[in-house]
Rosetta silent file (secondary structure, phi, psi, omega in degrees, C-alpha in Angstrom):
SEQUENCE: XXXXXXXXXXXXXXXXXXXXXXXXXXXXXXXXXXXXXXXXXXXXXXXXXXXXXXXXXXXXXXXXXXXXXXXXXXXXXXXXXXXXXX
SCORE:     score description
SCORE:     0.000 S_00000001
   1 L     0.000  132.063 -178.144    6.865  -27.565  -93.757 S_00000001
   2 L   -68.309  151.863  177.510    6.229  -23.913  -94.665 S_00000001
   3 E  -125.931  166.716 -176.800    3.343  -22.044  -93.088 S_00000001
   4 E  -115.190  152.688  177.435    1.444  -18.950  -94.031 S_00000001
   5 E  -137.289  135.155 -178.738    0.734  -15.689  -92.279 S_00000001
   6 E   -83.414  120.888 -179.933   -1.953  -13.219  -93.093 S_00000001
   7 E  -111.186  115.197 -177.003   -0.464   -9.646  -93.392 S_00000001
   8 L   -55.602  132.345 -177.878   -3.336   -7.032  -93.269 S_00000001
   9 L    79.523   -4.918 -177.378   -3.489   -5.083  -96.454 S_00000001
  10 L  -131.196   -9.795  177.026   -0.960   -7.345  -98.172 S_00000001
  11 E    96.146 -157.356 -174.461   -2.552  -10.794  -98.258 S_00000001
  12 E   -99.861  130.761 -175.996   -1.065  -14.036  -97.277 S_00000001
  13 E  -114.004  132.014  179.024    2.755  -14.559  -96.946 S_00000001
  14 E   -91.056  124.833 -177.014    4.392  -17.925  -97.054 S_00000001
  15 E  -103.986  129.818  178.428    7.108  -18.476  -94.384 S_00000001
  16 L   -63.698  151.820  177.820    9.758  -21.098  -95.115 S_00000001
  17 L   -59.445  141.671 -179.510   10.137  -24.150  -92.878 S_00000001
  18 L    90.422   -7.817  175.476   12.584  -23.590  -90.076 S_00000001
  19 L   -93.823  122.778 -169.253   11.837  -19.860  -89.634 S_00000001
  20 L   -74.679  161.876  177.685   10.274  -19.179  -86.167 S_00000001
  21 H   -58.191  -35.939  176.698    7.176  -17.090  -85.837 S_00000001
  22 H   -63.071  -49.980 -177.669    9.257  -14.399  -84.053 S_00000001
  23 H   -62.660  -46.018 -179.029   11.829  -14.190  -86.888 S_00000001
  24 H   -57.496  -38.881  177.375    8.942  -14.196  -89.453 S_00000001
  25 H   -61.303  -42.688 -177.163    7.320  -11.278  -87.658 S_00000001
  26 H   -64.361  -39.845 -179.529   10.564   -9.363  -87.768 S_00000001
  27 H   -67.606  -41.956 -176.194   11.033  -10.037  -91.455 S_00000001
  28 H   -69.726  -38.972  175.060    7.446   -9.180  -92.356 S_00000001
  29 H   -64.880  -28.379  176.608    7.661   -5.887  -90.458 S_00000001
  30 H   -76.804  -37.705 -177.194   10.821   -4.946  -92.457 S_00000001
  31 H   -73.924  -32.352 -176.125    9.057   -5.930  -95.752 S_00000001
  32 L  -131.215   63.612 -178.953    5.784   -4.354  -94.966 S_00000001
  33 L   -52.911  146.190  174.798    6.329   -1.384  -92.618 S_00000001
  34 L   -59.352  140.735  174.337    3.299    0.197  -90.937 S_00000001
  35 L   -96.335  171.916  173.388    1.828    3.137  -92.823 S_00000001
  36 H   -52.670  -40.096 -178.194    0.353    6.203  -91.165 S_00000001
  37 H   -72.173  -34.334  172.460   -3.065    4.766  -91.769 S_00000001
  38 H   -60.510  -47.750 -172.388   -2.087    1.409  -90.090 S_00000001
  39 H   -69.079  -37.986  177.243   -0.801    3.272  -87.048 S_00000001
  40 H   -60.149  -46.454  178.155   -4.009    5.390  -86.877 S_00000001
  41 H   -64.085  -38.446 -176.549   -6.103    2.303  -86.809 S_00000001
  42 H   -70.413  -32.494 -177.999   -3.843    0.620  -84.209 S_00000001
  43 L   -71.532   -3.886  166.072   -4.044    3.684  -81.997 S_00000001
  44 L   -68.645  -23.707  173.762   -7.701    2.968  -81.511 S_00000001
  45 L   -84.296  117.040 -172.365   -6.600    0.172  -79.248 S_00000001
  46 L   -67.336  -14.486  179.084   -5.821    1.659  -75.831 S_00000001
  47 L   -86.659  -10.588 -178.779   -3.143   -1.107  -75.307 S_00000001
  48 L   -79.282  127.057 -179.641   -1.208   -0.017  -78.419 S_00000001
  49 L  -118.211  103.366 -177.078    1.973    2.031  -77.654 S_00000001
  50 L   -73.498  148.510  171.244    3.492    3.569  -80.835 S_00000001
  51 L   -69.347  172.011  178.991    7.201    3.982  -81.185 S_00000001
  52 H   -63.380  -40.543 -179.078    8.534    7.503  -81.840 S_00000001
  53 H   -67.187  -38.888  175.242    8.932    6.737  -85.563 S_00000001
  54 H   -57.547  -50.061 -177.402    5.375    5.305  -85.604 S_00000001
  55 H   -61.821  -41.799 -179.199    4.005    8.455  -84.033 S_00000001
  56 H   -61.823  -38.553  175.166    5.831   10.636  -86.578 S_00000001
  57 H   -61.994  -47.997 -178.622    4.236    8.599  -89.434 S_00000001
  58 H   -55.264  -42.047  179.060    0.852    8.985  -87.705 S_00000001
  59 H   -64.496  -42.918  176.743    1.343   12.803  -87.545 S_00000001
  60 H   -61.345  -42.426  178.779    2.155   13.000  -91.209 S_00000001
  61 H   -62.559  -41.107 -170.959   -0.927   10.847  -92.104 S_00000001
  62 H   -65.291  -32.766  179.027   -3.076   13.043  -89.814 S_00000001
  63 H   -63.474  -33.326  176.985   -1.977   16.179  -91.681 S_00000001
  64 H   -75.906  -14.445 -176.239   -3.381   14.720  -94.891 S_00000001
  65 H  -107.565   -3.443 -179.564   -6.656   13.993  -93.218 S_00000001
  66 L   -64.179  146.446 -177.342   -7.208   17.270  -91.546 S_00000001
  67 L  -108.419  137.939  171.876  -10.282   19.168  -92.617 S_00000001
  68 L   -77.471   95.124 -173.140  -10.392   22.821  -93.419 S_00000001
  69 H   -63.096  -35.792  179.800  -13.157   23.753  -91.008 S_00000001
  70 H   -62.322  -48.759  178.305  -13.536   27.292  -92.195 S_00000001
  71 H   -59.108  -49.398  177.919  -13.921   26.184  -95.753 S_00000001
  72 H   -59.677  -39.331  178.444  -16.405   23.482  -94.774 S_00000001
  73 H   -65.575  -41.926  179.798  -18.429   26.009  -92.711 S_00000001
  74 H   -65.957  -43.797  176.082  -18.495   28.426  -95.662 S_00000001
  75 H   -60.435  -43.759  178.443  -19.635   25.705  -97.995 S_00000001
  76 H   -63.179  -45.783  175.973  -22.322   24.633  -95.604 S_00000001
  77 H   -65.170  -35.135  174.645  -23.612   28.204  -95.186 S_00000001
  78 H   -60.646  -45.612  176.456  -23.580   28.694  -98.905 S_00000001
  79 H   -59.380  -40.310 -179.730  -25.662   25.548  -99.295 S_00000001
  80 H   -66.783  -43.789  176.908  -28.121   26.624  -96.696 S_00000001
  81 H   -56.668  -47.434  177.546  -28.460   30.042  -98.374 S_00000001
  82 H   -56.830  -47.534  179.701  -29.091   28.507 -101.781 S_00000001
  83 H   -62.735  -45.440  177.914  -31.724   26.205 -100.249 S_00000001
  84 H   -65.194  -35.164 -179.997  -33.528   29.006  -98.455 S_00000001
  85 H   -76.524   -8.147  179.554  -33.601   31.272 -101.467 S_00000001
  86 L   -84.524    0.000    0.000  -35.250   28.616 -103.680 S_00000001
């Protein structure tokens, strides 16, 4: 009898009868590889050890999330100046 497995971010996947849970996990990982965001979330768990390729995905993801602190500080200073001058 087929069984279902919940794949975070992708919903429920039906696994055919006769496919072991281990084989299903391998096939699901191939079909739905981790994204940089998935790896960033997993890295919050101290027991998670990313592979080299996972870490490279995480680094690429992190670059898209970095904040331009100088620009942010300038905008904040500008907002404070406008508020004070009113």
